[in-house]
N, C-alpha and C positions, 0 to 999 in steps of 0.2 A: 684436681694437678697437672690429671693428663693435658690440658688443653696449656699452659703452662710448660709443659714439657716439650709438647707441640709446639708449638714456639719460639722453644731454645734450640729441637733442632730443627728448624728449618732455617735462623736464624744464620743456628753454624754453615749451612749449607750455604747460604746467601755471603756470607761470609768468606766462603771458598767462589762464589759468582763473583761477585761485587771488587773483590784483593781488595777486602775490608777487613787483613789479622787482626785491629782491636778488640772485635771483636770476640776473638776467641778467648782474650781475660777473664773477661765478666763470663761467659758461656760456660767453657772449662772449670774443671778441676784442675790444683795442682798436680795431681796425682794421673788426670784421664791418660789411657791410652786404649792405642787404635789395633784392634788384637787382626788388622786388614795381616793378611803374609805377603801382600806388597807393598807394604806399607814401609817406604826409605826409610826413618831411624828408627828402630823397633826399640830402639834403648830410650829415643828421650822419652819424655810425661810429659803430662802436664796443656797449656797451653801454646807454653816453645815447644814443641811436638807441632802443635796445626799450626804457627805459622812458616815451623822449617818445608812442612809439608808443601802450605801452599806457597813458597819462595820457588823451591822447586821446580813442580809443577808449571807455572808463570813463568820462572823462567826457558824452560821448554813452550811449553807453548799459550805464547802474551795472548791470544785471543781467546785463551781458552774461559769457555760457557760450564755452569754447574744448574743444569734444568728438572726444577720437583715435577716428576711429575705427581703424584702421590704421600699424600703425606696421613698417615697411620696412629690417633696411638693406643698404644696395647696395654695388655695388662701390666697392671700395676704403674713400673716405673722405668717401661720401657718404650719407645719412639718406631718408629717403623714409615722410612724413606722411603722409595725406587724413585730413581733419577736417572741422568743421562750428563755425559762428560764431556764433552771434543770441543774442538781449536786445531789447527796448524803450529805440527812442527817447528817453526823456527828457529828454535836454540837446543844445546843440548842441554839429555838427559844424561845422567851419571856413565860415559865409556860410550852415547849415542849421539852420532854427529845429527845435527837438523837437517830434514829431510826436503823440508819445505811440504810436506805432507796432509794434506785435511784427513782427523778420524768422529768416528760418535761409536761411541759404547753405551752402551747400560748400565747400573749395578742400583743395589738394590745395598742398603743401611745401617742397620737396627743399634740404637742409642738407649743407655740405661741412665736413669733420675737419679743425684741424691739431693737432698739441702741446696736444691734450686741451683743445682749447678750436671752441666751430661762429666760422667765417669768414667766412661766403659761404652767403645763404639766397635761392632762387628760390621766386615766391608764385605762384598762378595762384589766382584764388578769381571769385568768379558779388555782382563788386561791380555789376550792374546788378538783378541779381535781387535785393541788396539795397535799392537807391536804388526800384524797381518797389512792393519792401511796403512801402516807405513812402511810396506816395505822389510819391516823388520828381518820375519818368520814365512814361511807361506813357497808357492811355486814360484814368487816375485824376488822376491826376500836375496841382495849379492849372495852370493857361492863364498866359502874359502879360496885357502890357497893350493886347498885338495881339494876341492870341485862338484 
């Protein structure tokens, strides 16, 4: 079963990379949840949650790429994926106008599977690094009116 789980987790990441949202219907349980604190739709569940997040990031980063660095079948029903997320912000993120800047950050995802579907995902990725590379925080970030 761990081989099938690993293939499912890889297919999920490739759905993001190729922007083929329809694969999420086959891969995700209707109650699938992403526990990532930066997940933009915390109240959505199932394939629709994955599709909504993919839509949001593709609009902001039309050239986005998700590159798998490592995929490991863990104990029992888990799969660990180490990945790179990169792209150029030519579109708006909610409340953040396009910067035209490119970024590349790393992340790790742990997926839990049951009955041939992904049922939970935990992700940790360098959201701060992305914001710094886009010039939104840090020394190069634009200052507010209080400056």
